[in-house]
C-alpha positions, 0 to 999 in steps of 0.5 A: 838855612836850617829853617828853610830846610825844616820848613821844606821838610815840614810841608813835604811831610804834611803833603805826604800825609796829604800835603807838603811844605815847601815855601816859596817867594817871588819868581817861580821856575821849575827844573826839568820837564816832567812837571805839573803844577799843583792846583791852588794858590802856591808855586808847588809842582809835582815832578816825575809825573810820568811815574805813578804817584801814591799821593794825589794833591788836589790843592795847596794854598799858601798865605801869604803867597808869595811867602815873606821873611818874618811873616808866618806862613799858613799852608792848607793842603788837600789830597788823597793817599792811595796806600797806608804810610807805615814806619820806615817811609822816608823822604829825600830832600835836596836844596840848592842855592843857585847852582850849589847843592846845600843839602841832600838829606833823608828824613824818616816820615814817621819821625817827622810827621808829628810836626803836622799833628799826625802820626804813623801809620797814616791810613789810606784816604782823604786828608785836609791839613792846615799848618802855620809855620814861621818864615825867619827874617834871617833867610839869606837873599838868593834863589833856592830850589827844593826837590823832594821825593817820598817813598814807602818803607818798601820803596814804592814811590809816594810823590815828588814835589819841587819848586824854586824860591827867590828871596831878594835883599829887601828886609834881610837881617842877620839879627 
């Protein structure tokens, strides 16, 4: 579970620098109605699309799509950041398992952004990122929904990303 959250955080931070990591597998469903799928070969959607967002994702590709347990996932993201991201920027992440909220956590973007080979401040501009991450074999079966909202240090809305992943019982191993 911690690995799923870490992977989700890594993608969001990558996309906040121009991209984000929210791994998905299987059937995709979007909670809520204020959503717009992100272009590319991935099941990621922008949420809160009626609000102005400071990050415009042009494309996000996952390989393999859908992601698989025990197989490295390559994320490629392209986007435009309308403002600089400085110290104090943060992302709020919620992860639910079915209807149970597993995690509600806030992460400092500048503390985490080094995981995608970037550092703060992130300048306004165009970004293209590629990152490979490990999807653990031990991810428990079930449906996970990730909802992430990122903000600047002065609480301006950067982006909202969401999606669901369903891992089946096949190939599941605790060891």
